[in-house]
ZANUTI-181465 format. One line per 8 residues: number of its first residue (from 0); their letters; for each residue x, y, z of N, C-alpha, C. Coordinates in steps of 0.1 Angstrom, whole numbers. Last residue first. Example, Ala and Ser with C-alpha at 12.3 -4.5 7.8 and 13.67 -1.06 7.14 Angstrom:
1 = SA = 128/-22/71/137/-11/71/129/0/79  132/-57/78/123/-45/78/132/-33/78 $
***
This chain:
89 = PNGVKQLI = 221/-652/-417/208/-656/-408/200/-644/-413  234/-657/-449/234/-647/-436/221/-651/-430  238/-689/-462/244/-676/-462/241/-670/-447  211/-711/-463/222/-709/-467/230/-691/-467  191/-722/-436/191/-714/-446/207/-711/-449  184/-756/-440/188/-748/-432/193/-735/-440  152/-781/-434/160/-768/-441/169/-759/-434  136/-808/-439/147/-802/-428/156/-791/-435 $
81 = FFAYGFLG = 109/-819/-450/121/-813/-456/126/-805/-444  83/-844/-457/90/-833/-449/104/-832/-455  56/-851/-476/70/-849/-479/74/-841/-470  30/-870/-480/32/-859/-475/47/-862/-474  14/-884/-508/19/-887/-497/23/-871/-493  -2/-906/-532/2/-892/-532/9/-895/-516  -3/-933/-536/-3/-925/-551/4/-910/-546  -13/-946/-517/-3/-949/-522/3/-941/-536 $
73 = RYRAFIAL = -49/-941/-526/-38/-946/-517/-23/-952/-524  -69/-929/-541/-57/-930/-550/-46/-933/-537  -92/-938/-524/-91/-940/-540/-80/-939/-544  -86/-932/-498/-90/-945/-502/-88/-947/-513  -82/-902/-502/-71/-911/-497/-73/-926/-500  -106/-898/-509/-95/-894/-516/-84/-905/-516  -120/-902/-486/-124/-909/-495/-112/-907/-509  -107/-884/-467/-106/-899/-464/-110/-908/-477 $
65 = DAALDQFA = -118/-859/-478/-104/-864/-480/-100/-878/-475  -144/-866/-471/-139/-861/-485/-127/-867/-487  -144/-862/-446/-145/-876/-448/-144/-875/-467  -136/-835/-440/-127/-846/-435/-134/-859/-441  -158/-821/-453/-146/-819/-456/-137/-832/-454  -178/-830/-433/-180/-835/-444/-166/-831/-457  -170/-819/-410/-168/-832/-409/-170/-837/-424  -170/-792/-419/-157/-799/-416/-159/-813/-417 $
57 = QSEGRAKG = -197/-789/-423/-192/-789/-435/-177/-794/-431  -215/-816/-402/-212/-804/-404/-201/-803/-416  -239/-837/-384/-230/-833/-396/-226/-819/-395  -240/-843/-347/-245/-838/-359/-233/-835/-371  -223/-846/-324/-226/-834/-326/-232/-831/-339  -224/-876/-322/-228/-867/-309/-228/-854/-311  -223/-885/-350/-231/-889/-337/-234/-882/-330  -197/-871/-356/-209/-870/-364/-222/-876/-357 $
49 = ARALSQAV = -180/-883/-338/-183/-869/-336/-195/-867/-344  -179/-910/-346/-182/-905/-334/-185/-895/-331  -169/-905/-375/-180/-912/-370/-187/-910/-356  -140/-892/-365/-152/-888/-375/-166/-891/-373  -131/-913/-354/-133/-902/-345/-143/-891/-353  -128/-933/-377/-133/-937/-361/-138/-923/-355  -110/-915/-394/-124/-922/-397/-132/-923/-384  -90/-911/-380/-95/-901/-384/-113/-906/-386 $
41 = DGSFADWD = -79/-937/-376/-84/-929/-366/-92/-919/-367  -74/-944/-406/-84/-952/-397/-87/-945/-382  -57/-923/-410/-68/-922/-418/-81/-931/-412  -31/-933/-394/-37/-919/-393/-53/-919/-398  -28/-957/-405/-32/-958/-393/-39/-944/-392  -22/-950/-433/-33/-962/-429/-37/-959/-415  -1/-933/-429/-15/-926/-438/-25/-938/-433  17/-955/-421/14/-939/-411/0/-938/-417 $
33 = AVPLVFSD = 20/-969/-442/12/-976/-432/11/-962/-422  33/-950/-459/18/-954/-464/11/-960/-451  54/-926/-444/50/-941/-452/37/-945/-452  62/-896/-455/54/-904/-446/50/-913/-450  92/-890/-466/80/-892/-471/73/-900/-461  121/-869/-462/112/-881/-461/99/-880/-464  152/-851/-458/138/-853/-461/135/-867/-463  177/-830/-448/171/-843/-446/159/-841/-453 $
25 = LVQYGSEG = 191/-805/-453/196/-814/-444/191/-829/-444  191/-786/-482/183/-795/-477/191/-804/-468  197/-753/-480/204/-764/-480/196/-776/-473  182/-725/-498/181/-733/-485/189/-747/-487  176/-704/-516/187/-702/-505/185/-711/-493  157/-712/-534/151/-700/-523/162/-702/-513  168/-734/-549/165/-719/-554/163/-708/-545  165/-756/-530/177/-748/-530/177/-733/-538 $
17 = AQRLRPEV = 137/-755/-528/145/-754/-517/157/-745/-518  131/-764/-556/127/-750/-551/135/-747/-540  145/-789/-554/151/-779/-564/147/-765/-555  126/-800/-537/140/-802/-535/146/-790/-542  102/-797/-555/103/-791/-540/119/-792/-536  110/-814/-573/110/-802/-576/108/-794/-563  113/-842/-561/122/-834/-566/122/-817/-573  83/-846/-550/95/-843/-541/106/-837/-547 $
9 = RQMDPYER = 59/-833/-569/68/-845/-569/77/-840/-557  30/-812/-557/43/-815/-565/47/-828/-561  3/-795/-555/8/-806/-554/20/-811/-561  -14/-770/-559/1/-767/-559/9/-782/-554  -40/-775/-557/-34/-772/-569/-20/-772/-572  -60/-796/-544/-46/-795/-538/-38/-788/-553  -84/-801/-558/-82/-797/-541/-70/-794/-537  -78/-798/-583/-86/-788/-577/-87/-786/-562 $
1 = SM = -63/-817/-588/-57/-806/-588/-67/-794/-584  -74/-844/-586/-71/-839/-576/-64/-823/-577 $
***
């Protein structure tokens, strides 16, 4: 996965990076796997419909590749969200 997402990190280094960059972390969370499941299912259905209606495209192939990565590595990666506040002068 380093080829597709070369800067993928765990949460802890990102929290340190935020602090080192002058931000206070007000909150953070990782998107639950159930949300990934719901999203990927919706995307797969939309992708199938769009492919039939519009034909294949590179964008559709890229989305299908992302869905395959999700299915293969389900639960081993995710999206983390950080709510940050700049420390010091605005």
